[in-house]
C-alpha positions in Angstrom: -15.0 31.6 37.0 -14.7 29.0 39.7 -10.3 29.5 40.4 -10.8 33.1 41.1 -13.5 32.2 43.8 -11.1 29.2 44.9 -8.6 32.5 45.2 -10.3 34.8 47.5 -11.9 31.7 49.7 -12.8 32.4 53.5 -14.0 30.2 56.1 -17.8 31.1 55.0 -18.8 27.6 55.3 -22.1 28.4 55.7 -22.8 30.4 53.0 -20.7 28.5 50.6 -23.1 25.1 51.9 -26.7 27.5 51.2 -24.8 28.8 47.3 -24.4 24.6 46.6 -27.8 23.7 48.0 -29.4 26.4 45.6 -27.3 25.3 43.0 -27.8 21.7 43.4 -31.1 19.7 42.3 -30.4 16.4 44.7 -32.5 17.6 46.9 -35.3 17.4 44.1 -34.0 13.8 44.3 -32.7 14.1 40.9 -29.0 13.7 40.6 -27.8 14.5 37.2 -24.4 14.3 35.6 -22.1 16.1 37.2 -19.1 17.0 35.5 -21.9 17.8 32.6 -21.8 21.8 32.9 -18.1 22.3 34.0 -15.1 24.0 32.7 -12.2 22.3 31.1 -9.8 22.5 33.7 -12.9 22.4 36.5 -14.1 19.3 34.3 -10.9 17.3 34.4 -9.9 18.5 38.8 -13.5 16.7 39.5 -12.7 13.7 37.5 -9.7 13.3 39.0 -11.0 13.2 42.5 -14.2 11.1 41.4 -11.4 8.2 40.4 -8.5 8.8 43.0 -9.7 6.0 44.8 -12.0 4.2 42.1 -12.6 4.5 38.5 -16.7 5.1 37.9 -18.7 2.2 36.5 -21.8 1.8 35.6 -25.1 -1.1 37.2 -26.4 -1.3 34.3 -25.9 -5.0 32.7 -25.6 -4.4 29.3 -23.3 -1.0 28.0 -23.3 0.0 24.4 -19.7 1.1 23.3 -21.4 4.2 21.8 -22.1 6.1 24.5 -18.4 6.3 25.2 -18.1 9.6 24.3 -20.4 11.1 26.1 -20.4 9.3 29.8 -19.3 11.8 31.3 -21.8 14.7 30.2 -25.2 11.9 29.4 -24.4 9.2 32.0 -21.8 9.4 35.3 -24.0 10.1 38.0 -23.2 9.8 42.1 -24.7 5.6 41.5 -21.7 5.4 39.8 -19.0 5.5 42.5 -22.5 5.1 45.2 -23.8 1.8 45.6 -25.7 3.4 48.4 -27.8 5.8 46.5 -29.0 3.2 44.8 -32.7 3.5 46.7 -35.7 5.7 47.6 -34.7 8.6 49.3 -36.7 10.0 51.8 -36.6 14.4 52.2 -35.2 14.5 55.3 -32.0 11.5 54.2 -31.5 14.3 51.2 -31.2 17.1 53.5 -28.7 15.1 55.8 -26.5 15.0 52.7 -25.8 18.8 53.3 -25.4 18.4 57.1 -21.6 18.5 58.2 -21.5 18.6 62.3 -17.5 18.6 62.4 -17.5 21.1 59.2 -16.2 21.1 55.5 -12.0 22.2 55.3 -13.6 25.6 54.3 -13.6 25.9 58.0 -9.9 25.1 58.3 -8.4 28.7 58.2 -4.8 26.4 57.2 -6.6 24.8 54.3 -8.2 28.1 52.9 -5.2 29.4 52.7 -3.2 27.4 51.3 -6.7 26.9 48.3 -6.3 30.3 48.2 -2.1 29.7 46.7 -2.5 27.6 44.6 -6.0 29.2 42.8 -3.6 32.5 42.6 -0.3 30.9 40.7 -2.8 28.8 38.3 -4.9 32.0 37.3 -1.2 33.2 36.2 -0.4 30.0 33.9 -3.7 31.3 31.2 -2.6 28.2 29.3 -3.4 25.7 31.8 -7.1 26.7 32.3 -7.8 28.0 28.5 -6.7 24.4 27.0 -10.2 23.1 26.6 -9.1 19.3 26.4 -7.2 18.4 29.1 -9.4 15.4 29.9 -8.4 14.1 26.2 -4.8 14.1 27.2 -4.2 11.0 28.1 -0.4 10.7 29.8 -1.1 13.6 32.0 -4.4 13.2 32.5 -3.4 9.1 34.0 -0.1 10.2 35.4 -1.9 13.1 37.3 -4.2 10.2 38.7 -1.5 7.8 39.5 0.3 10.8 41.6 -2.6 11.5 43.8 -3.3 8.1 44.1 0.2 7.1 45.3 0.2 11.0 46.9 -3.0 9.3 49.1 -1.6 6.1 49.6 1.8 7.3 51.1 0.1 10.0 53.0 -2.5 7.9 54.6 0.4 5.8 56.1 1.9 8.5 58.0 1.0 9.1 61.5 -1.0 12.9 62.3 1.2 16.4 62.1 -0.6 19.1 64.7 1.5 21.1 62.8 -0.5 20.4 59.3 -4.6 21.0 60.3 -6.2 24.1 61.8 -6.1 23.5 65.6 -10.0 24.5 65.7 -10.9 21.8 63.3 -12.8 19.0 64.2 -13.0 16.4 61.3 -10.5 13.7 60.7 -10.2 12.0 57.5 -8.5 8.3 58.3 -7.9 6.2 61.4 -4.6 3.6 62.9 -5.7 0.5 61.4 -4.2 -1.5 64.4 -5.4 0.6 66.8 -9.0 1.8 65.3 -8.4 5.4 66.5 -8.7 8.3 64.5 -5.7 9.9 63.1 -5.0 12.6 60.9 -7.3 15.7 60.7 -9.0 16.2 57.2 -7.4 20.1 56.2 -3.9 17.9 57.2 -4.9 15.2 54.9 -6.0 17.1 52.1 -3.0 19.3 52.5 -0.4 16.5 53.1 -1.5 15.0 49.8 -1.1 17.9 47.9 2.3 18.0 48.7 3.3 14.8 48.2 2.0 15.1 44.7 3.5 17.8 43.9 7.2 16.6 45.2 6.4 13.0 43.0 5.1 15.0 40.0 8.3 16.6 39.8 10.3 13.1 40.5 8.5 11.2 37.7 10.2 12.8 34.8 13.9 11.3 36.3 11.8 8.2 37.5 13.2 6.1 35.2 17.4 7.3 35.4 17.2 6.7 39.2 16.1 3.4 39.4 18.5 0.3 39.1 19.9 -0.4 35.5 22.1 -2.2 34.0 24.6 -0.3 32.0 27.1 -3.6 30.3 26.3 -7.2 29.5 29.0 -8.5 27.1 27.6 -11.4 26.9 24.6 -10.0 24.9 26.7 -8.7 22.3 28.6 -11.7 22.2 28.1 -13.2 18.0 27.4 -16.9 19.0 29.1 -19.4 17.0 26.2 -21.9 16.7 24.7 -21.8 13.1 21.0 -22.4 14.1 21.6 -19.7 16.7 23.3 -17.2 14.4 20.3 -15.4 13.2 20.4 -13.7 16.4 23.3 -11.8 15.2 21.4 -10.5 12.2 18.8 -9.2 14.6 20.9 -7.7 16.9 22.6 -5.8 14.3 19.4 -4.3 13.0 18.1 -3.3 16.8 21.1 -1.6 17.4 20.8 0.5 14.2 17.5 1.9 15.1 18.7 2.9 19.5 19.0 6.1 18.7 16.1 7.3 16.4 13.8 4.1 18.9 14.7 6.5 22.3 12.7 9.4 20.2 10.4 7.3 18.1 9.3 4.3 20.7 9.9 1.0 19.4 7.2 -2.2 18.1 8.7 -5.5 17.3 8.1 -8.9 15.9 9.6 -11.3 16.5 8.5 -14.9 14.5 11.0 -16.9 14.6 10.1 -20.8 14.9 10.2 -23.3 18.1 13.7 -24.2 19.5 15.8 -21.7 17.3 16.1 -19.5 20.7 13.5 -16.9 20.8 13.8 -16.2 24.3 17.3 -15.3 24.4 16.9 -13.3 20.9 14.2 -11.3 22.7 16.2 -9.8 25.2 19.5 -9.5 23.0 17.1 -7.2 20.8 15.8 -5.2 23.9 19.0 -4.5 24.7 20.5 -3.6 21.7 17.9 -0.6 21.6 19.2 0.7 24.8 22.2 3.2 25.3 24.7 1.5 27.4 25.3 4.9 29.6 21.7 5.0 30.2 20.9 1.6 31.8 18.6 -1.5 30.1 15.5 -2.6 32.2 13.4 -5.2 31.4 10.2 -6.4 31.9 9.1 -9.9 30.3 5.7 -10.7 30.7 4.6 -14.2 30.0 1.2 -16.6 30.0 2.0 -19.1 32.6 3.7 -19.5 35.6 5.9 -22.7 34.1 7.0 -20.7 31.5 7.9 -17.9 34.0 9.9 -19.6 36.0 12.0 -21.5 33.1 12.2 -18.1 31.7 13.6 -16.6 34.9 16.0 -19.8 36.0 17.4 -19.1 32.1 18.0 -15.9 31.9 20.0 -15.8 35.3 21.9 -18.8 34.8 22.7 -18.0 31.2 23.6 -14.0 31.7 25.1 -14.5 35.4 22.7 -12.3 37.0 22.9 -11.0 40.5 20.3 -11.9 42.6 19.3 -7.9 42.6 19.0 -7.4 39.0 16.5 -10.0 38.1 12.9 -10.5 40.0 10.6 -13.6 39.2 7.2 -13.1 40.0 4.8 -15.8 39.9 2.0 -15.2 42.5 2.4 -18.4 44.3 5.2 -19.4 46.2 4.4 -23.5 46.3 4.5 -23.6 42.8 7.8 -21.6 43.0 9.3 -23.9 45.4 8.3 -27.3 43.5 9.6 -25.4 40.4 13.1 -25.4 42.7 13.0 -28.8 44.1 12.2 -30.3 40.9 14.9 -28.3 39.1 17.1 -29.8 41.8 16.2 -33.1 41.5 16.6 -33.6 37.4 19.1 -35.9 36.3 22.5 -35.8 35.2 22.0 -37.8 32.2 18.9 -36.6 31.6 19.7 -32.9 31.0 23.1 -33.7 28.6 23.4 -32.5 25.4 20.2 -30.0 26.5 19.7 -27.3 24.4 17.0 -24.7 24.9 16.8 -22.5 22.7 19.6 -20.5 21.9 20.8 -20.4 25.7 23.1 -23.2 25.2 26.0 -23.7 27.7 28.4 -23.5 24.8 27.0 -20.4 23.4 27.6 -18.8 27.2 30.5 -20.0 28.6 32.4 -16.8 28.7 31.8 -15.8 32.3 32.2 -12.1 31.4 29.8 -10.3 34.6 28.0 -6.8 33.9 28.2 -3.6 35.8 25.5 -3.3 38.0 24.4 0.6 38.3 22.8 0.8 41.5 20.6 3.4 41.8 18.5 4.7 44.6 15.0 6.2 44.6 15.1 9.5 46.0 13.5 10.6 49.0 9.8 10.6 47.7 6.7 9.7 48.6 7.8 6.7 46.5 10.9 5.8 47.7 9.1 5.2 51.6 5.9 4.0 49.6 8.3 1.0 48.1 10.0 0.4 51.6 6.7 -0.7 53.0 5.9 -2.8 49.6 8.1 -5.4 49.3 6.8 -7.7 46.4 6.1 -3.8 44.9 9.4 -3.1 46.1 10.8 -5.4 43.2 8.3 -4.9 40.8 9.1 -1.8 40.0 13.3 -1.4 41.1 14.8 -4.5 39.6 16.1 -4.1 36.2 15.0 -7.2 35.1 11.3 -8.4 35.7 10.0 -12.0 34.4 6.7 -12.1 35.2 3.6 -13.4 34.2 1.5 -11.0 32.8 -1.1 -10.9 35.5 1.4 -8.3 37.3 1.6 -6.4 34.5 -2.3 -6.3 33.2 -3.8 -3.6 36.2 -1.9 -1.0 35.1 -5.4 -0.7 32.8 -7.8 -3.6 34.5 -8.0 -2.3 38.2 -11.1 -0.6 39.1 -9.9 0.1 42.3 -6.9 2.5 41.9 -4.2 1.3 44.1 -3.6 -1.8 42.2 -2.7 0.2 39.2 0.1 2.1 40.4 2.8 -0.2 41.0 2.8 -1.9 37.0 2.6 2.0 35.8 5.9 2.6 37.4 6.9 -0.5 35.8 5.9 0.5 32.2 7.0 4.2 32.6 10.6 2.9 33.9 11.5 -0.5 31.5 10.8 -2.0 28.2 8.6 -4.6 27.6 8.8 -8.1 26.1 5.4 -9.7 25.1 5.7 -13.5 25.3 3.3 -15.6 23.2 0.4 -13.0 23.1 -1.5 -14.9 20.2 -1.8 -17.7 23.2 -4.0 -15.8 25.2 -8.0 -17.1 25.0 -9.7 -14.7 22.7 -12.0 -12.6 25.4 -8.3 -11.5 26.7 -7.3 -9.8 23.4 -8.7 -6.7 24.6 -7.6 -6.5 27.7 -4.1 -7.3 26.1 -4.8 -4.6 23.8 -5.1 -2.2 26.9 -1.9 -2.7 28.2 -0.3 -2.6 24.9 -1.7 0.8 24.4 -0.2 2.0 27.8 3.2 0.5 27.0 3.3 3.2 24.5 1.3 6.0 26.9 4.2 5.6 29.1 6.8 5.3 26.9 8.1 1.7 26.8 9.7 0.1 23.8 7.8 -3.2 22.8 8.3 -6.5 21.2 6.1 -9.4 20.5 7.3 -12.6 20.2 5.4 -15.9 19.1 6.3 -18.3 15.7 2.2 -18.3 15.4 0.9 -14.7 15.1 -2.0 -13.9 13.0 -2.1 -10.5 11.5 -5.0 -9.4 13.4 -3.8 -9.5 16.7 -0.3 -7.9 15.2 -2.5 -4.7 13.9 -4.0 -4.3 17.0 -1.2 -4.4 19.0 0.8 -2.2 16.8 -2.3 0.2 16.5 -3.0 0.7 19.7 0.8 1.3 21.0 0.9 3.9 17.9 -2.1 5.4 19.3 -0.4 5.2 22.7 2.7 6.4 22.0 1.1 9.4 20.0 0.1 11.3 23.0 3.6 10.4 24.7 4.7 12.9 22.1 1.7 15.1 22.5 2.6 15.3 26.1 6.0 16.3 25.5 4.9 18.9 23.2 5.3 17.5 19.8 1.6 18.4 18.9 1.7 18.0 14.7 4.7 16.7 13.7 4.2 13.0 15.3 7.2 10.8 14.3 6.7 6.9 12.5 7.5 4.6 15.7 10.5 2.7 14.7 9.6 -1.1 13.9 11.1 -4.4 13.0 10.7 -7.8 11.8 13.2 -10.8 13.1 12.8 -14.6 12.5 15.7 -16.9 11.4 15.7 -15.8 7.9 15.3 -12.7 7.5 15.8 -9.0 9.9 14.8 -5.5 8.4 13.2 -2.9 10.2 10.8 -0.2 8.4 9.3 3.5 10.0 5.5 3.3 10.4 3.5 6.4 10.3 0.3 4.7 10.6 -1.3 1.0 10.7 -1.7 1.2 6.9 2.3 0.6 6.1 2.7 -1.3 9.3 0.1 -4.1 8.1 1.7 -3.5 4.5 5.4 -4.7 6.0 3.4 -6.9 8.3 1.7 -9.0 5.0 5.6 -9.0 3.4 7.0 -10.7 6.0 4.3 -12.7 6.8 4.4 -13.4 2.8 7.7 -14.5 3.0 8.1 -16.6 6.4 5.1 -18.5 4.9 7.7 -19.1 1.8 10.0 -20.4 3.8 8.3 -22.6 6.3 6.9 -24.5 3.0 9.8 -25.0 2.1 10.7 -27.2 5.0 10.5 -30.7 5.0 7.9 -31.4 7.1 8.3 -32.7 10.9 5.2 -32.6 11.9 2.5 -34.9 9.4 -1.2 -35.0 10.4 -4.2 -37.4 8.9 -8.0 -36.9 10.4 -9.3 -39.8 11.5 -13.4 -41.1 11.0 -15.3 -41.2 14.0 -18.3 -43.2 14.3 -22.0 -41.1 14.0 -23.6 -42.6 17.5 -26.4 -42.0 20.1 -26.2 -38.3 21.3 -25.4 -39.9 25.1 -21.7 -39.2 27.1 -21.7 -43.1 27.1 -22.4 -43.1 23.2 -19.6 -40.2 22.5 -17.3 -41.5 24.9 -17.4 -45.2 23.4 -16.3 -43.8 19.7 -14.1 -41.7 20.9 -11.7 -44.1 23.1 -12.6 -47.0 20.1 -11.0 -44.0 17.9 -8.3 -43.5 20.1 -6.9 -47.0 20.9 -7.6 -47.7 17.4 -5.0 -44.9 16.9 -2.5 -45.9 20.1 -1.4 -48.8 17.9 -1.5 -47.5 14.4 1.2 -44.6 15.2 2.9 -47.2 18.0 3.4 -49.5 14.4 5.0 -46.6 13.3 7.3 -44.8 15.4 8.3 -46.7 18.2 12.4 -47.1 18.7 13.6 -50.3 19.4 16.4 -52.5 21.9 17.7 -55.5 20.8 19.5 -56.0 24.4 15.5 -55.9 25.8 13.8 -57.4 22.8 11.7 -54.4 23.5 9.3 -52.0 21.2 8.4 -48.3 23.3 7.0 -45.7 21.9 5.5 -42.4 23.7 2.0 -40.2 23.0 0.5 -37.3 23.3 -3.7 -37.9 23.6 -5.0 -34.6 23.5 -8.7 -34.4 24.7 -10.1 -30.7 25.0 -12.1 -30.8 28.7 -11.4 -32.6 31.4 -14.6 -34.8 32.7 -14.4 -36.3 29.1 -10.5 -36.7 29.5 -11.4 -38.8 33.0 -13.8 -40.3 30.8 -12.0 -41.3 28.0 -8.7 -43.0 30.2 -11.1 -44.5 31.9 -12.7 -46.1 29.1 -9.2 -47.1 27.4 -7.8 -48.3 30.7 -10.1 -50.7 30.7 -10.7 -51.6 26.9 -8.7 -55.3 25.7 -5.4 -54.5 24.8 -4.0 -56.8 21.7 -1.7 -59.9 22.4 2.5 -59.0 22.9 1.0 -54.9 23.7 1.3 -53.6 27.1 -0.4 -49.9 27.2 1.3 -47.4 30.4 -1.1 -44.3 31.1 -1.0 -41.2 32.5 -3.3 -38.4 33.5 -2.4 -35.5 33.0 -4.9 -31.8 33.4 -4.8 -28.9 36.3 -6.9 -30.3 38.7 -4.6 -32.4 40.5 -3.7 -31.1 43.9 -0.8 -28.7 43.2 1.6 -31.3 44.7 0.9 -34.3 42.6 0.5 -32.0 39.1 4.1 -30.7 40.0 5.3 -34.9 40.0 3.9 -35.7 37.0 5.4 -32.9 35.5 8.9 -33.3 36.8 8.4 -37.2 35.5 6.9 -35.9 31.9 10.3 -33.3 32.2 12.2 -36.3 32.4 12.0 -38.6 30.2 10.6 -36.4 27.2 13.6 -34.9 26.8 15.2 -36.8 24.3 17.9 -35.0 22.8 19.6 -38.5 22.8 17.1 -41.0 21.5 19.0 -44.1 23.2 18.7 -42.1 26.6 15.1 -43.1 27.1 16.2 -46.6 28.1 18.2 -45.5 30.9 14.9 -43.2 32.5 13.8 -45.2 36.3 10.4 -44.5 36.0 10.8 -46.6 32.0 12.2 -49.2 33.1 10.1 -50.0 36.3 7.6 -49.9 34.0 9.1 -52.6 31.2 9.7 -54.7 34.1 6.1 -55.4 35.2 5.5 -57.1 32.2 6.7 -59.9 29.3 4.7 -57.7 26.1 7.4 -57.1 23.5 5.4 -53.1 22.5 4.7 -51.0 25.8 3.2 -47.9 24.8 3.2 -44.6 26.7 0.5 -42.5 26.6 -0.1 -39.3 28.3 -3.9 -38.4 28.3 -3.9 -34.6 28.9 -6.2 -31.5 28.2 -4.1 -27.9 26.7 -1.5 -28.0 29.5 0.6 -29.9 27.6 0.2 -28.2 24.3 2.1 -24.9 25.8 4.6 -24.5 28.5 5.9 -27.8 28.3 9.6 -28.5 26.9 9.0 -32.4 26.0 9.2 -34.8 22.6 6.2 -37.2 22.1 7.0 -39.5 19.4 3.2 -39.0 18.3 0.1 -37.5 18.6 -3.8 -37.8 18.8 -5.9 -34.5 19.3 -9.9 -33.8 19.8 -10.0 -31.0 17.7 -11.0 -27.2 18.9 -8.7 -24.8 17.5 -6.3 -24.9 14.5 -4.4 -22.4 17.2 -4.4 -25.4 19.0 -3.6 -28.0 16.2 -0.3 -26.2 15.9 0.7 -26.1 19.5 0.3 -29.6 20.0 2.1 -30.9 16.7 4.7 -28.7 18.2 5.2 -31.2 21.3 6.1 -34.0 18.7 9.8 -34.7 17.7 10.5 -31.3 19.6 14.3 -32.4 20.3 15.0 -34.8 17.4 13.5 -32.9 14.8 13.6 -36.0 12.5 11.6 -35.8 9.2 8.3 -37.2 9.4 8.2 -40.9 6.9 4.6 -40.5 7.9 1.2 -38.8 9.8 2.9 -38.6 13.5 -0.2 -36.4 14.2 -3.8 -38.1 13.8 -6.5 -35.2 14.9 -10.1 -37.0 15.1 -12.8 -36.1 12.7 -14.7 -34.4 15.3 -14.9 -34.1 18.6 -16.7 -35.1 22.3 -19.0 -32.2 22.2 -20.0 -32.7 18.3 -20.8 -36.2 18.6 -23.8 -34.8 21.2 -24.9 -31.4 19.6 -23.7 -31.0 16.5 -26.4 -27.8 15.7 -24.1 -26.0 18.2 -21.1 -24.2 18.7 -19.1 -27.2 19.7 -15.2 -25.7 19.1 -15.6 -23.9 21.5 -14.2 -23.1 25.0 -11.5 -23.7 23.8 -11.9 -22.6 20.4 -13.1 -19.9 18.4 -16.6 -21.5 17.5 -19.6 -18.7 19.1 -22.7 -18.2 18.8 -22.0 -15.5 15.8 -19.1 -17.4 14.4 -20.7 -20.2 13.4 -19.5 -23.4 11.4 -21.6 -25.1 9.3 -20.2 -28.8 9.1 -17.8 -30.0 12.6 -16.1 -32.4 10.3 -12.9 -31.4 10.0 -12.3 -33.2 7.3 -15.6 -30.9 5.4 -14.0 -27.2 7.2 -10.1 -28.5 6.8 -8.3 -28.1 3.5 -5.9 -31.1 3.3 -3.0 -28.2 2.7 -3.6 -26.4 6.3 -3.2 -29.9 8.5 -1.0 -32.7 6.2 2.1 -30.8 7.0 1.9 -28.9 10.0 3.9 -25.6 10.9 1.9 -22.1 11.5 1.4 -20.8 7.8 -2.3 -21.1 8.4 -2.1 -19.0 11.3 0.7 -16.2 10.0 -1.3 -16.2 6.5 -5.0 -16.1 6.2 -7.4 -17.0 3.0 -8.3 -14.3 1.1 -11.0 -14.0 1.0 -12.1 -15.7 4.4 -14.8 -18.7 4.0 -15.7 -17.9 7.4 -19.0 -20.5 8.2 -16.6 -23.6 6.1 -13.2 -23.4 7.2 -11.9 -23.8 10.8 -8.6 -21.3 9.9 -10.6 -18.7 8.4 -12.7 -19.0 11.5 -10.2 -18.3 13.4 -8.8 -15.1 11.6 -12.4 -14.1 11.3 -13.3 -13.8 14.7 -9.9 -12.4 16.0 -10.6 -9.4 13.0 -14.1 -9.1 15.0 -12.9 -8.8 18.1 -10.1 -7.0 18.0 -12.0 -3.9 15.3 -15.6 -4.4 15.1 -18.6 -1.6 15.0 -18.2 0.4 18.4 -21.6 -1.4 19.1 -19.7 -4.6 19.2 -17.3 -3.2 22.0 -14.7 -3.9 20.1 -11.4 -4.0 21.4 -10.5 -0.5 19.8 -12.9 1.8 20.8 -9.8 1.4 24.2 -7.7 3.8 22.3 -10.1 5.4 19.7 -12.0 6.8 21.9 -12.2 8.0 26.1 -13.2 4.4 27.1 -10.2 5.2 29.9 -12.4 7.7 31.7 -14.4 4.6 33.1 -14.3 1.2 33.8 -16.9 -0.1 31.5 -14.3 -1.3 29.0 -13.1 -3.6 31.3 -16.1 -4.4 32.8 -17.2 -5.8 29.3 -14.6 -7.2 28.3 -12.5 -8.1 31.9 -8.7 -9.9 31.4 -9.3 -13.8 32.4 -12.7 -13.9 32.9 -14.0 -16.8 35.3 -16.7 -18.3 36.8 -17.0 -18.2 40.7 -14.4 -20.8 41.7 -12.9 -22.1 45.0 -9.6 -23.1 46.8 -9.4 -26.3 48.0 -7.0 -28.6 49.8 -6.2 -32.2 51.3 -5.9 -31.7 55.0 -3.5 -34.2 56.9 -2.6 -33.6 60.5 0.3 -36.8 61.3 1.3 -39.1 59.1 -0.9 -42.3 58.1 -3.9 -39.9 58.2 -6.4 -40.4 55.2 -6.2 -36.9 53.5 -9.4 -34.9 54.1 -10.8 -32.1 52.2 -11.2 -28.7 53.2 -12.3 -25.8 51.7 -11.2 -22.1 52.3 -13.8 -19.7 52.7 -13.5 -15.6 51.2 -13.3 -15.0 54.8 -10.1 -16.5 55.3 -11.5 -19.7 57.5 -11.4 -23.1 56.1 -14.3 -25.6 56.9 -14.3 -29.9 55.8 -15.8 -30.7 52.2 -15.6 -34.1 52.6 -19.2 -34.5 51.6 -18.7 -32.3 48.2 -16.4 -35.4 47.0 -16.4 -38.9 46.2 -13.1 -41.2 46.5 -13.4 -43.5 43.2 -11.6 -46.6 42.3 -9.9 -47.2 39.8 -10.2 -50.2 37.5 -7.6 -51.3 35.2 -8.0 -54.1 32.6 -5.0 -56.7 32.0 -1.6 -55.0 30.1 -2.4 -52.1 31.6 -0.8 -49.9 33.9 -0.1 -46.4 35.4 3.0 -44.8 34.4 4.5 -43.7 37.7 3.0 -43.4 41.0 1.5 -40.1 42.2 -0.4 -40.9 45.7 -0.9 -37.4 47.1 -0.6 -38.8 51.2 3.1 -40.4 50.7 4.1 -37.1 48.3 3.3 -34.6 51.0 4.8 -36.9 54.5 7.2 -36.3 52.4 7.5 -33.1 51.4 6.7 -32.2 55.2 9.8 -34.5 56.4 12.2 -32.7 53.2 10.9 -28.9 54.9 11.5 -29.6 58.4 7.6 -28.5 58.6 4.7 -29.9 60.0 2.4 -32.1 58.1 -1.0 -29.7 58.2 1.0 -26.7 57.3 2.6 -29.0 54.3 -1.2 -30.0 53.3 -2.2 -26.8 53.3 0.2 -25.1 50.8 1.2 -28.1 48.7 -2.1 -29.9 48.2 -4.1 -27.2 47.0 -6.4 -26.9 44.2 -9.3 -24.6 42.7 -12.9 -25.6 41.5 -16.1 -23.8 39.8 -18.6 -23.7 42.5 -21.2 -25.9 41.9 -24.2 -27.8 43.0 -22.8 -31.0 41.6 -20.6 -34.0 43.5 -17.0 -33.9 42.5 -14.6 -37.4 41.9 -11.2 -38.0 43.0 -8.5 -40.1 42.5 -5.1 -39.9 42.7 -4.9 -41.1 38.7 -7.5 -38.6 37.4 -7.3 -36.4 39.9 -10.2 -34.5 40.2 -13.1 -34.8 38.1 -17.3 -34.8 37.6 -19.0 -37.7 36.0 -20.6 -37.0 33.0 -24.4 -36.8 32.5 
């Protein structure tokens, strides 16, 4: 037995190497799967050694999930971790593999002594090496790996200790990063990593109790006097009753309250109610967008009166954070009067009651020393409340390299989790989302989903992933037979209730019941958003012809919608409306904008355009958003006349009708608290249509007396080639999930769009008609992506198989998969300079890239103007002066933007942003 041999190990290296060579077939140039023949404990130890730096990853172009169960025994070879093996090896090269000029640890007396002691201790614990399923004990397996990774990182950062090495031993493990000189001996490093792993493993059970936590927060207990937020009190009471059982059984909650009902604050109250004040409260709120993250962090900090050490807001971009802060500071007081962001109204939280902050401290362990050297990760782990983009937590499961997994794993172990708008992620990102929730359950977190438009497939998959993770959590604590059910709860503005769910079937029954009752209530409401489908003329299948018919249809409906939804000023004899034209992709968006701005305008009309998408320089996009935030805060409808940019625009023309049009990509749909009078949409998905409708009458909430949303009957791609999937990127159509028609009047029922609410998303038709209905297609594609058979690499393979042994599923279904791209900026050295395009290269250098760009002059028809002025040159000069910073540094930081790598030339305009001409 290998443990018995290790318990008697001596410094007879030559003998050991000869024995190993005899047992190995490596010299025969045939590499077998080395873990295949090992006993359970040996295989687990081997897996930990193999993976503590990097999870094994295949080089095969296509991986089939049906092999997951047999990966370690039949697939994983040395090639998976050592790319240099992928070649024809000569005999002398193979022989050299077994040559160790400075010796293996077998030559160290100190290492051999420590190995003997550990092996003898293991042999005394018969249950340890008799257990046959260590590799299937996910909780123990992955915490062991995390502890080993952390101890390795920590000990490698320390100076060498001459007392921890055999003075006769010559092999080194690492070198000093600064001096490049050899540092720790190999035997010292191995012993040091072992000792620190042992300390860390012993410290982990008490880690949550030692981290900073909030113990009392009276503001979260306080009932609200505002009627439309009083549902939160019921939600708090339901959660409070689950406090004790959720500590033992876990918690999975679903908050589907409507927009404007205060989900953000309700989520915090629900999760606080589940905690025991004496134990302290720690929470992570994960969002998909930087803007939402910053808004949420600001709102919680302000309304809960949190100190700086209580909350960390992480987005990964200091420039974005700085611009956000300046934008908030610059908002006019008048624009914010009466503003209510969900339940976080000033009226509700006037009580200045302060909470008690528990200033815990991590005990003397590798974790404490490691965190002190990692300030960003220190924030991520230590803060009682963390508000971050989900990207900061995703490496818990998505990182191939071990080091990046440590901090998010520790965060999931020591705090509960709110997932905001999980259904807004691209369908390709959902498998990764289920992996994160699975590990939240595995590591002991409570989880709450928050979105008004959660489809049943997403909710079911996330519950099932959480349930399986929690099952491993219980088993690791000795609850092998009677695993308790999950404490589940559902919340919206109509009702809150809870249930104990043992399995997916029982959860789905309750979810369906909740969705059915919610749909009934939503259908009773007077419609705020009412849609019509606008015809699109057939045309030649060329970009020019498609843009022509789209722009003509848009302009026609701009006039119609303005007539129905304008507001008047008797004093000025002016009529204005503000509308949103949503296009699916940036290049057709700009082409349509150019066409619209060159079309003749009706008599007595003046059209004002603002072009809004993600490919503006950072500072320009920030200025656009600052302007829109001011103008589109419309709790007081008449305050629009006091907006400076509106006054300036009205003064440009004697026309009576002034129409302000934002032509935007999907960035206008999610995360912007904007109130438009009307909207026109190029279709891509029902999800997008519902999100877009949420920007119409968002603050004023007036009942719709006529249509205020126009859906174009097809999109740009549909006009060019309807034989291919067209409702994709964005959208749910694909080669596998195809629609028989791309005309909305043929693939949407009137009941699905006439009065728009979230019912089509939360309550699918039965049965689904995937090929003939856009909504059914979305539900069918989601169900397949999350629960399809193993051969399809469905998301559920992660929690129904030992997929976490390797990096294969992450490789096949990565989070935020993107095509190669590069970062650019507009360089300015001195005031008055013409900005010049530069590109950052992967070696950290920036080089001129002006040849890749063509600066485009804008052409405007009479009675057409640009809404606001966003010249990057002036904005950068102002920013440099404001920050007392040199212009070069300012331009490098604040004029950045990312573009996909392509041979085709880019166009740039201060109005249109960066785009490519259609061809």
